[in-house]
Phi, psi and omega in degrees: 000123180284328180201151176271346180283161181233157175064215182301329181295335181277338186306314180298322179292319178293321178297317177299314178302312183297319179291326175296323179287319185288324186305311180292334180283316180201110182303330186278347182279130176245139182242132172238146182228137170220157181264129177256101184294330181297323182252358182054046179228160174258124181265123178255128179250112177263132180226136174215112184055236182272357182269138178222137177226130178250139171209169186238147167243135181283161175300324179297318179297318185285324188256001180264126179297138178092358181257010181299317183293325176297316179295320179295316178297318179299313180299315180297321178295320180292326176297317178295323175298322178299321178300326187270000178294140179273000000 
């Protein structure tokens, strides 16, 4: 479980977690997170210079115990995808 909070209240904690994961992979990547209530997902915005990549984590991924490593692998893969954007 990344956070016990839900909705908008969880976004700052997820953003802190994501930036802690991203920093060792690439210092230049900045992560912002917001909650999309319509889809019940957390939208992660990865930015490096002019490159931006958006992806979502579901509430189930964020709030289910034992899925932290899945979320971390997804984030690391998306950072690498950001590197490959043209």
